[in-house]
PAROSE-657993 format. One record per residue: residue in one letter; x, y, z of N, C-alpha, C, CB in turn. Coordinates in steps of 0.001 Angstrom, whole numbers, plus 524288, in hexadecimal, padded with zeros to 5 digits. Glycine has a CB too. Example, Ala and Ser with C-alpha at 12.3 -4.5 7.8 and 13.67 -1.06 7.14 Angstrom:
2
a833867E9C681E788300C7EE6C81E78833907F31C81E7882C2C7EE8782356/s832327F73681BA8835667FBDC81BE4832648001E81EBE837047FDAA8165D/
//
This chain:
98
m33A3F18A37077F933D13187900745733A4F1864006F3333EDA18318076B5/y33BBB18894069A133A85188CE0663833BEB181ED063AB33CAA18DD406477/v336F417EC4063BA335F417907062583376D1797705C1F32F2C176C5063BA/c3333E17D700584A334E117F4F053AB335381861D052C83312F17CB604FF4/i33D7E184CB0508D33B3918A1804E1B33ADF18C7B048C033D7D18D8105025/c339051893B0471C336031896F041433324A18BFE0413C33416184ED03EFD/n32E7B18BD70456332B2318DC1046D73293C18ECB04B533293618C7304538/a32C4A1901004CC632D1B192E10525032A6019167055D332C5A197F705298/v32AFD18D5F0573B3273C18A4D05A8732B9218ADA06084325C5182C40577B/t329A218C5D0636B32A991881F0691B328DF1841206C3732A9C189D006C55/e32B66183530712E329B217E6A073023242B1819A077FC3303A17A2507637/d3226F183A20778C31E5F185A3079D53191A18659075273208E18B0507C84/d31A1E1877A07250317D21882806D5931720182B006BCC31B1A18B850696B/v31ABA17F9C06D2231778178EE06D0B313E6177350703431AB81747D06E01/h3161E17829074BF313A6177E207A7930E1C17A0507BCA3171E17AD007E07/g30F0417D02078D93069F180BC076663042717F540738230550186540736F/c307A617BF806FC13033F177B606C0A301F7173E406EDF3055B174C9066B3/m3070417114071D6304CA16C94073CD2FE2A16CC60786930A4116A55076EF/a2FF3D171E107B572FD80172EE0801C2F77D1737807DCD300811781B08344/s2F6D5175DF077D52F2EA1764A076CE2F096172EE073832F2AB179EA075E5/g2F2A716CBF0739B2F1B61690E071B62F1B31669406DFF2EFD6168D10724D/c2F86A167A906B262F8C216258067A52FCA5160B906B032FA5E16268060D5/r2FC4415C5C066DE2FEBF1564A06BB130201155EF066602F95314EB806E7E/t3046A156C1061943085D1537F05DBD30C421593505C363047E14FE405721/a3103C1577D059E73134D15E17058423112C15E43052C931B8B15EB70581B/k30B3D15BF6050C130B6515D5004C7C3086E1626E04C05309EC1596B04998/e30492160590518E30182164CA053DD3016C1680C056BC2FF08164450550F/v30708167C4057CA30A2B16C4A05A1530DDE16FB20572C30D1316A6205DDC/k30F6916CE9051CF310C916FF704DBF30AEF173A204BB43137016BC004920/a308EB1706F04ABB30361173720474D3028C1773B04A5E2FD5F1702704673/a30191177BD04FB4300C817B2A0559F303A0180B50547830446177BD05BB5/c3093017F370539E30D27183880551F30F4E1855704DE43134C1803F05A33/g30C291835804B2230AED1857E043AB311BC18542041AF3077118ECB042A5/f311BC17FA40431A3175017EFB03E68318DA17D030399A31A8E17CC003FD3/k31AB5180A6036B131A8C1810C0319731B2317A9E02D9C31F451854B030B9/p319E817A2802A4731B7F173F30288332219175FC02708316EC170B6021B5/a32243170410273C3286516F240280832C2D16FBC02AB232A5A1702C025E0/c32A8B171EB02F3832F4E172AC0340832CAC16F1D036E23308F178F103774/g3320016BDF0399732E5A1641003BAC335271659B03EAD32C9315B0B03426/t33A771668A03E8D33D9116653042E433C411670004A0E340B516A0104136/c338A516881048563360C1695F04F923334216460051FE3306016EA305012/t33110161B304C3B32CB115E7904CFA32F38159F8050B332A2215C5F0473C/k3331715838051C13342115540057383360F156C305E19337F41523F05583/r336FE15C2E05DAB334831607A062D532FDA15FA8062E7334F2166EE0626F/i32CA316019060703276C15FD405F2E3247015A8E062FC3273815F010586E/h3253F157BD06078324201537A060863249A1517A065A4326781514805D26/t32BC715064067F432D841504806F2032966154CF071933359E152D1070C4/m3272015872071E53237F15D4B0742B320C215AC4073BC322601629407258/v31C30159800711E316EB156F106E3B317141525507345317BE154170662E/s31B5514F840726131B8614AD50740131B1214A8207C0632168148AF070EA/e31F65151DC07BC83215D14FCE0817131C06152AB085963290D152D108336/y3189B154690811431437158510846A311731551B084BA3117015D710826C/r30E16150CE0827330B3B14B470819630B5E149070864230DAC1476207D7F/t30FC5147A3086F9313D01434808AD3312751474308E6F31B791419D0898B/a3129A14D6A091663116214E85095F330D0914F9F097C53137E1512C09709/s308FE15103090963025E15079092B33009314B26094372FE041521C08DF7/e301CF1462C091C13019C14186092FB303F2142C70968F302F013DAC09029/l3073114214099CB3076113EE40A088303EB142AA0A31F30E6113E970A47F/a304D2147910A1C03002914E080A5B12FD0B14AE00A61E2FCEE154F20A280/d2F9351479B0A1032F2E01475409FEE2F2D41412A0A60C2F08D144B709630/a2F95913CE10A2A82F842137F70A49C2F77C138E50AC912FE291339A0A224/l2FCC313D0D0AF172FCAA13EAB0B40D2F6B8140DE0B66A300E2142C50B431/t2F49A144380B5162F02B147C60B5422E91D145280B5132F17E14B820AFFD/g2E83B140D60B0722E44713D3A0B0722E27E13F910ACD42E10D13C0B0B4BF/g2E3ED1428D0A7332E39D143C50A2892E4BB14A420A15B2DE88141C90A109/p2E25E14B4709D352E3D11508109D122DECE155020A0CB2E45B151BE0961B/a2DEA5158440A2AB2D98D15AC90A5142D61215DA40A16F2DAF115EB10A947/d2CF4415C2F0A3242CBCC15F2F0A0CC2CE03166970A1422C5D515D6A0A409/l2CE5D1692209E362CEC716C1E09DF12C84916F460A1142D10016C0C09902/a2C90C171F40A4322C37A1742B0A3992C1C717B030A4612C05C170ED0A7F7/a2C01E17ECF0A3172C0E1184FB0A7EA2BED8184150AB422BEB118AD10A714/v2C4441872A0AF692C293188A20B20B2BEEC18C0D0B4222C47A188860B278/p2BA5518AFF0B63E2B689191710B7522B75D1961B0BA192B202190DF0B9DE/d2B6BD199AF0B7B12B78819DDB0BAFE2B2D819EEF0C0212B7D91A28F0B70C/r2B72319FB70C3CF2B4C319FD50C9DA2B2E11A5830C8D92B99419EE10CFCF/g2B6F51A8BD0C8922B65B1AEBF0C9AF2BB2A1B05D0CC6B2B13B1B03E0CD4B/p2BC611B2FA0CDAE2C1561B5A70D2C62BF161B1E70D7802C0A31BE680D4FC/e2C2F21B0660DBF02C41E1ADC90E1612C0CF1B0F90E2092C96A1AD600E4D8/p2BF061B1B60E8D52BB721B6320EB7E2C35E1B7240EE982B36F1B36F0F122/i2C3B81BB850F1CF2C6B91BC4B0F4542C4341BA480FBB52C8301C2140F261/i2C5DE1B8580FADC2C6371B7D91021A2C9FE1B9091052A2C5E11B30110438/a2C7FA1BD49109212C9A41C13210B162C83D1BF92112B52C66B1C698107A9/e2CF631BEBB1126C2D0181BC86118412D1071C1FF11A842D57F1B7BF11975/t2D1021C04311F802CF4D1C58E125472D73C1C40D1284C2C65D1C1C712CCD/a2D74E1C965127752DDD31C83112AEB2DEA81C48212E4B2DFC81CC5B12E7F/e2DA431C199131EC2DAD71BE65136062DCE41B8CD134A82D5FC1BE3B13897/t2DA281B74A12E302D98F1B24C12C392DE431AFC312C4C2D7791B23512757/l2E1191B700129C52E66D1B4E0126802EA0A1B8D6129D22E69E1B5EE11E8D/e2EAAC1B87912FE72EEB71B83D133C82EDCE1B3DF1355F2EF081BBF4137CB/g2EA411AFA6135DB2E8031ABA9138782E5751AD2F13F1C2ECAB1A75913864/g2E2991B1BE13D162E1CE1B46B143302DBE21B0D4142E12E16A1BD4D14408/a2D6CD1B427145272D1091B0F6147532D0DD1ABEF144742CADD1B464145DE/a2D3471AC7E13F792CF941A87F13B6E2D1BD1A18613F792D2ED1A911131D1/s2D6FF1A33113F072DAA019CA513ED82DA4319D15143FB2E1E319B7613C15/q2D8E819F48148C22DA1E19EF514D982D36C19BE114E672DC3E1A569150C7/t2D06619C0A14BF82CBCC19B5D14CB42CAC21944C14A622C8BD1A083149A1/a2CCDE1936D1474C2CE3418FCF1453D2D08D18BB9148CD2D0DF19164141B0/a2D2ED18DF2149DB2D7141888314C982D50A186BD152502DE7318AC314DCF/
//
């Protein structure tokens, strides 16, 4: 849905700006490239920013704060483990364990 028809800015555009770090309506408007003198949508943007910040703060409170981001090491492809038909069918392997 459009938040600002004048600038063709959608809710997805606003959410993307907030996910990228915008924390105020002014920052969102700058990141979305709003033209000067457009302001009929400012109330809606303020509401969206407030909802986003509240949800973010709630998530941080429930999880103990924002998670530190770290790169996941590249371990390469996982090895393929071949299983015998007896193991899959519950044959000799499962009988010896019992």
